[in-house]
C-alpha positions as CSV (number, residue, x, y, z in Angstrom):
1,X,50.3,75.8,91.8
2,X,52.8,73.1,89.8
3,X,52.9,69.9,91.7
4,X,56.3,68.8,92.1
5,X,57.2,65.1,90.5
6,X,56.5,62.2,92.3
7,X,59.7,60.2,93.5
8,X,60.3,56.4,93.8
9,X,62.6,55.8,96.5
10,X,64.0,52.3,97.5
11,X,65.1,50.9,100.9
12,X,65.9,47.5,102.7
13,X,63.6,45.3,103.3
14,X,61.1,45.3,106.2
15,X,58.1,47.7,106.6
16,X,60.0,50.2,109.4
17,X,63.0,50.4,107.3
18,X,60.7,51.7,104.3
19,X,58.4,53.9,106.4
20,X,61.8,55.5,107.7
21,X,63.3,56.2,104.4
22,X,60.1,57.9,103.1
23,X,60.0,60.0,106.6
24,X,63.6,60.9,106.1
25,X,63.3,62.1,102.9
26,X,59.9,63.9,103.5
27,X,60.6,65.6,107.1
28,X,61.6,68.7,105.6
29,X,59.1,69.2,102.8
30,X,55.7,67.8,103.8
31,X,53.4,68.8,106.0
32,X,51.3,65.8,106.3
33,X,52.5,62.2,105.5
34,X,50.0,59.4,104.4
35,X,50.8,55.5,105.1
36,X,48.8,53.3,103.1
37,X,49.1,49.7,103.2
38,X,49.9,48.2,99.5
39,X,46.2,46.3,100.3
40,X,44.3,49.3,101.2
41,X,42.1,51.0,98.4
42,X,41.4,54.6,99.8
43,X,37.8,56.3,99.2
44,X,38.2,59.2,96.1
45,X,38.1,62.3,98.7
46,X,40.5,60.5,101.2
47,X,43.7,63.1,101.0
48,X,41.1,66.0,100.7
49,X,38.9,65.1,103.8
50,X,42.6,64.5,105.6
51,X,44.0,68.0,104.4
52,X,40.1,69.7,105.5
53,X,40.5,67.8,108.6
54,X,44.1,68.9,109.6
55,X,42.8,72.4,108.9
56,X,39.8,72.4,111.2
57,X,41.8,70.6,114.2
58,X,45.1,72.2,114.6
59,X,45.9,69.7,117.8
60,X,45.0,67.1,116.1
61,X,48.7,65.2,115.1
62,X,47.3,61.9,113.4
63,X,43.9,60.7,111.7
64,X,43.0,57.3,110.9
65,X,40.3,56.5,108.5
66,X,37.3,54.3,109.8
67,X,37.0,51.5,107.5
68,X,34.0,50.6,104.9
69,X,35.4,46.7,105.2
70,X,38.3,45.0,106.4
71,X,39.2,41.6,104.8
72,X,42.0,41.0,107.3
73,X,39.7,38.8,109.4
74,X,38.2,36.4,106.3
75,X,39.2,35.7,102.7
76,X,39.9,39.0,101.4
77,X,38.6,41.4,98.7
78,X,39.7,42.0,95.7
79,X,40.4,45.8,94.1
80,X,37.1,45.4,92.3
81,X,35.1,44.3,95.2
82,X,36.5,47.2,97.3
83,X,35.8,49.9,95.0
84,X,32.3,48.6,95.3
85,X,31.7,48.7,98.7
86,X,33.1,52.2,98.8
87,X,30.6,53.8,96.4
88,X,27.9,51.7,98.0
89,X,28.9,52.4,102.2
90,X,31.5,55.0,102.1
91,X,28.4,58.1,102.5
92,X,26.7,56.2,105.4
93,X,29.5,56.0,107.9
94,X,29.1,58.5,111.1
95,X,31.0,61.2,110.6
96,X,31.5,61.5,114.1
97,X,35.1,62.5,115.2
98,X,36.8,60.1,117.9
99,X,39.7,60.6,119.9
100,X,42.0,57.6,119.9
101,X,45.6,56.1,121.5
102,X,47.2,54.9,118.7
103,X,46.4,54.6,114.9
104,X,45.4,51.6,112.5
105,X,48.2,51.4,110.2
106,X,46.6,50.1,106.7
107,X,45.7,53.9,106.7
108,X,47.1,56.9,108.7
109,X,48.1,60.5,107.8
110,X,50.6,62.2,110.4
111,X,51.0,65.5,110.9
112,X,54.8,66.3,110.2
113,X,55.7,68.9,112.2
114,X,54.4,66.6,115.6
115,X,56.9,63.9,114.2
116,X,59.7,65.2,113.0
117,X,61.8,63.4,115.3
118,X,59.7,60.0,115.7
119,X,61.1,57.0,113.8
120,X,59.5,53.3,113.3
121,X,61.1,51.2,115.3
122,X,63.5,48.8,113.5
123,X,64.1,46.2,116.0
124,X,60.3,45.3,114.8
125,X,61.5,43.6,111.3
126,X,59.8,42.1,107.9
127,X,56.0,42.5,108.4
128,X,56.5,44.8,111.3
129,X,53.5,43.8,113.3
130,X,52.1,46.3,115.8
131,X,54.8,48.9,114.6
132,X,51.4,51.5,114.4
133,X,50.7,51.2,117.8
134,X,53.9,51.8,119.2
135,X,54.7,54.6,116.7
136,X,51.6,56.4,117.0
137,X,51.2,55.8,120.7
138,X,54.2,57.9,121.2
139,X,52.8,60.6,118.5
140,X,49.4,60.9,120.4
141,X,51.6,62.1,123.6
142,X,52.5,65.2,121.1
143,X,48.8,66.2,120.5
144,X,45.3,64.2,119.7
145,X,44.8,61.1,117.8
146,X,41.7,61.0,116.2
147,X,39.4,58.2,113.8
148,X,36.1,59.2,111.8
149,X,34.0,57.8,109.2
150,X,34.8,61.3,106.9
151,X,38.1,59.4,105.9
152,X,37.9,56.0,104.7
153,X,38.4,53.3,102.5
154,X,38.9,49.5,102.1
155,X,41.5,47.1,103.6
156,X,41.6,44.5,101.3
157,X,43.3,41.8,103.9
158,X,45.4,40.4,100.8
159,X,47.0,36.7,102.0
160,X,49.2,36.6,99.5
161,X,53.2,38.1,99.5
162,X,53.3,38.1,103.6
163,X,55.6,36.9,106.0
164,X,55.4,33.2,106.6
165,X,52.9,31.9,109.3
166,X,55.9,30.8,111.3
167,X,57.4,34.1,111.4
168,X,54.0,36.3,111.8
169,X,53.6,33.8,114.9
170,X,56.5,34.0,116.7
171,X,56.2,38.3,116.2
172,X,52.5,37.8,117.9
173,X,54.0,37.4,121.0
174,X,57.8,38.7,120.4
175,X,56.4,42.2,119.2
176,X,53.8,42.1,122.2
177,X,56.5,41.5,124.7
178,X,58.9,44.0,123.3
179,X,56.4,46.9,123.3
180,X,55.0,46.3,126.7
181,X,58.5,46.5,128.3
182,X,59.2,49.4,126.0
183,X,56.0,51.1,127.4
184,X,54.3,51.7,123.8
185,X,51.7,49.2,123.9
186,X,48.0,50.1,125.4
187,X,47.2,49.3,128.3
188,X,45.7,46.0,128.2
189,X,46.0,45.3,124.7
190,X,49.3,43.4,124.8
191,X,47.5,40.7,126.8
192,X,44.0,40.9,124.8
193,X,46.2,40.5,121.4
194,X,48.0,37.7,123.1
195,X,45.2,35.4,123.8
196,X,43.0,36.4,121.1
197,X,45.7,35.2,118.8
198,X,47.0,32.2,120.1
199,X,43.6,30.9,120.8
200,X,42.7,31.7,117.4
201,X,45.6,29.6,116.1
202,X,45.4,26.7,118.2
203,X,41.6,26.4,117.7
204,X,41.7,27.2,114.0
205,X,44.6,24.9,113.4
206,X,42.5,21.5,113.2
207,X,40.5,23.3,110.3
208,X,42.3,26.2,108.8
209,X,41.4,28.5,106.6
210,X,42.8,27.8,103.0
211,X,44.9,30.8,103.0
212,X,46.0,31.2,106.7
213,X,48.7,29.0,107.9
214,X,47.5,28.7,111.3
215,X,49.7,25.8,111.9
216,X,52.7,27.8,111.1
217,X,51.3,30.6,113.6
218,X,50.6,28.2,116.0
219,X,54.5,26.9,115.8
220,X,55.9,30.4,115.9
221,X,53.9,31.5,119.0
222,X,55.0,28.2,120.9
223,X,58.8,29.2,119.7
224,X,58.2,32.7,121.2
225,X,56.8,31.6,124.3
226,X,59.8,29.4,124.6
227,X,62.1,32.4,124.7
228,X,60.3,34.3,127.0
229,X,60.6,31.4,129.3
230,X,64.3,31.1,128.6
231,X,64.7,35.3,128.5
232,X,66.1,35.5,125.2
233,X,62.5,36.8,123.4
234,X,63.5,39.1,120.3
235,X,61.7,40.2,117.4
236,X,64.7,40.1,115.2
237,X,65.0,36.5,115.5
238,X,62.5,36.0,112.7
239,X,65.2,37.5,109.9
240,X,66.9,34.2,111.0
241,X,63.8,31.6,110.9
């Protein structure tokens, strides 16, 4: 069977808008849609493994791979380092299938028939931040979400070309408040994320990591908390910052 030629599509700025553009283009043509962050390196058999799992488990509507390594909490990995880690460690990951309440957006595969009318929330602008929780928590009401080491890769955790520290800091509070009110944030997760991120930004702002704007994030956290108190918090405010 001859495969279709690749298509390149453009959309307005913002992760949710761009992913929705892809969904609009593919919803009638695809059985499975796979989303990769631009700093995710998949194992060579990633797509083959996803297809096999979907065929073997008709009740599954979404899959996220267990990571060989995640550079988001540290300096990150280069492409060469990511490929080395996959070659060395991917085969040792547990193959056990685990049921989840939501998927990790750096790598996730969606069964399209379960999501044909589901879209990412464009009220979460620019980098999105927790848009994966919002989208897949809703998807999980339509079938089973899973993760497994049979599907894997490395999230490099690139630090360049991302949302500014102040905007991300605002999103770390505003997006959580918004999704909790919407009802698409896992119970208990929102409060945990708020405490964890604000504490990390406060403590590390005294000696910030070279590639992370902790002080900018802390200022963004404070601005969002003030807006919560004033009753005007809105994730879209970062577009005017």
